C-alpha positions, 0 to 999 in steps of 0.5 A: 269085746273079745277078738276072733270069736266065731258065731253071732250067739244065735241057735243057728250060729252059736258063739264058739268059746272056751271056759275061763281056764281054756280047758274046755270048748263050749258053744252058747247062744241066746234063746229069746223065744224060750219061756222064760228067755234063756242062755243056752250053753253046750259043753260036750253034749250036755246042754245047760240053760240059765236065765237070759236076764242073768247077763244083765243082773251079773253086770249090774252086780259086778258094777256095783261090786267095783273090783275083781270077783273070784268066779268059784265055779262049782257043780250044783251039789257042791257049795261055792265059796262065799264072795264068788260069782258061783255063790251069788248065782245061787243066793237068795239075795240075788235079783231072782231070789236063787238059782239062775240055772234053769234045770235041777241037776244042771244048775251049777257052773255058772261061773264057768259058763256064763263069764265067757259070754259076758266077755264076748259081749263086752260087759266083763273082763275075765282071767284065763289062768289055769285056775282061780280066775276072777271077772270084773265089769267093764 
């Protein structure tokens, strides 16, 4: 689990996080009352939503993978590199059969916004280099 993180991960007290590269501040919280339940991330003034189950699904996939995996974050319009967290989050082979992002046009960048939440929850270790970061389950 990450030390010195502000927030409890609720709408009224979101986690105050940084993207893996450390270049951008984000806020994130669990919205369990949403239908379907969502992980909400706010970057600047843009709100993106991912299926809340992505946290458990990603953790299980990383555990099965057993080693570091490149993040490979990419916008929705760009094709992510194979073998990356971003590619998995869009793959028809993942547990939801496709995108974890919930709003067309804002479904990408999963590997930029979800790993910091995984880290704060103590589910993953994430590298924090200027680029080409990786993550693994803990």
